[in-house]
N, C-alpha and C positions, 0 to 999 in steps of 0.2 A: 343849487344846482340840479340837475334831476338826478335822481339816482336810478339805478338799474332797474329794481323793483316798481318804482311808479312809472317807468319805459312801458316795462310789460303788461301793465295795470292797464296803462293808458290804450296799450295796442289790443288788448283783450277788450275793451268794452266798444272800440270802436266797429268791433266785428258784429257785435249783438246790439244792436241800439234797443232802447228801449220802445216798445209799440206803441204807435201811433193810433189816433183814432181812423176807425176805417168806414165811414160813412156808407162807399158802394159794396160793401162785402157782408155786411151785417153779420157778424161774428157772434157768438154766445158761447158762453163756457162755464162750467160749473167749476168752481175755483173759491179757496177760504179769501176772506177778507184781507188777509196777512199777506197774500202772496208776494214774492219775491222777484223782482222784473228782473229779465237777462241779463243787464245792463250791471245787474249788483253781483249777479252769480257768476259771468262771464265764463271761465272753462268749465262750470260745473253747475247742469241746469237740472232741477228735480223734474217730477213731475208736470205741476202746473207751469213751471218755464219751459218744458219742451213743449205746451200746449198752444205759449204765446208763441215761441217759434215757427211754430205749423201755423200758427196765423196770418205771421209773418209772409212767410214761404207762398200760403194761398192767396193773399192779399195782392204779392208782387206779380204771380203768376196769371190769375184770372179777376184780378179786380175789375176789371174792363169787361167781361162778360156778363155782368148783372148778375151771377149766382150769389144767394145767398148758404153762406156755409154755417153750421153749429157744429162746434167743437165743445166735446166732454172729456171728462175724465174718470177713471175708474183703478181704483188702489186695491188689493186684496194682500193678503199675508205674504205671495210670492211673487206677485204678478201686478206689472203697472201697464195703462193702457190707453191711448190717444183714441176717440171715437169721432169722425169726421162724418157730419152728412147733410147732404143738399137735393134739392128739386132741380129736373133738367139739366143744365148748363155744361160742364164738361163731361166728358166719360169719364169711367172709374178709371179706364187704363191712364189718361192723362193726370189724373190727380196722384196716382197710386207710382206713378214714374220718380215724383218729386218728393213723396212722403216716405217710402219705403227706404231708401236709403239712412234714414232717421231714426229707425229702429235700435232702439239698443241691443237687441240679440236676435240671433236666429234660432228656429227650431232644433233641438238636439236630440239624441238618440233616446228613445224610453221616456219621451214625455219632458226632458228636459230641455235647458236652452243654454245656446254658447253666445257669450259675448261679443258684441262687435266693437271694433276698436275706430272712433271717430276723431279727425285733428284737421288742422286748417296751418295752410302755409302762414309763415312770419317772415321778418327780416332776420329775423334770430334761427328761424328754422322751422322745421313741424312743432305744433302746439296742440293738448292733445285736448279735446273735448268730451266731457260725460254728459250723455243725455238720459233721459228718466224714462221713456216709456219702451216696454220688451215689445209692445204692438201698437201698431198704427195700423187701425182699421176704416174701412169707408163703407158709405150706403149712399146710392143717388136712389129717390124715388121717382117717380115720371108724373107731370100733372095730367089732368082729365083731357086739355088741350092737346099736348103732344101726344096720346094715345089716341085722339080722335083723327091726327092728322095722319097717323101712322096707318091706320085704317081705312081711310080714305084710300090712301096710296096704293095699297094692297088692292081695295074692292075695285078700282080703276086698272091694274095690273093683271088682274084674273078675272075680268068682267066677261069675259065668253065660259069661264068655267065652273060660275057659280050658278046655284039654284035660288030662287026667291027665299025659299026656306033656309040656305044658309048667308044672303044677304042680312036677312033680319037679324043676324046674330052678330053683327058687325057694330056693337056698340062699346062703348068703355065700360058699361056694366057688367056685358057678357063677357069681357077678356077679364075684368078684376074677377068675377065669379069662377074662370075656367070652363066657359061654356065653348070656348073654341079649342080647347086640347082634344077633341074628340072629331074633329073636321079637319077631314084628308080629302084633297082634289087629287083627280086622277090626272096619271101624269105630271104633277107636280110634286108631290110629297113621297119621301122615302125613307126607310130605317127608322121609323117613329116619327119622323117630324111630322108638325101638324099646321092648321093658322097660327093657334098660338104661339109656336118656336118663333113661326116668320114674326109676328108683331112682337117676339120678345127679344130678337134679333135685330131689329131694326132699332128699338129703342135703345139697347146697348151699344151701337153703332152712331147713334145721333148724340151729337159734341153743336155746342156752339161757340166753340174755338178752334180756331183753324190754325194749322201750324205748328209750332212745337213750345209749346211755354215755357217760359223760364223766369228762374227766380236767383239773383244776386246772393241771396241770403243761403239758400242750399245749395248753391255751386261753389260757394266759400267753403264747404264744411265738404273734406275727405274722408271718403268709407274705406278700412281695410278690411277684408275677410279674413272670418275666422280660420287661422292655420291649423290643417289637421292631423290627428295623432299620428 
């Protein structure tokens, strides 16, 4: 006959399945060889377990996009962090929408931090989940192909306003060196905007993922905002 404790353990393990191989996502992470899988930790995930949870969320939401995510961990005396990096693919906004709710704390006053409560709903009621990353940060970089495509579109859009000298600056190398930061087109740029900011805005808005990416793993974890004192 199954005991109540065994039933709770079984339900917990179903919620966090052990991560499978992710051939289309190409994840990397810096973790000890003795890392404990989320299925073992169940309701309490350390930093490594939280990184594996992040991997599962990214695979579910963006596995078909072709993006390759690299997940790293960092631990200091009073701070833990999961860092996610990738090239092109989904926008930072799309990734952050799924990952920010998994942070274990929010910035507090005077540089401190305020814990965030996580839980999931079960047949027995709300079940608390402890996550191990105080911060989850993301950084997207851009390929030369994507930058070149954006430069071509901008050149076509403002063809009648560009001098031959300006057109020569519309290269990937010039953009990376910041040469476009001083280029202002009359009647187009105001309030400090330049060709460089045009390219930056277009790159940040670009995404290979349409609609609203979803993750069943992330959706199963609820967040309760810290109560104000």
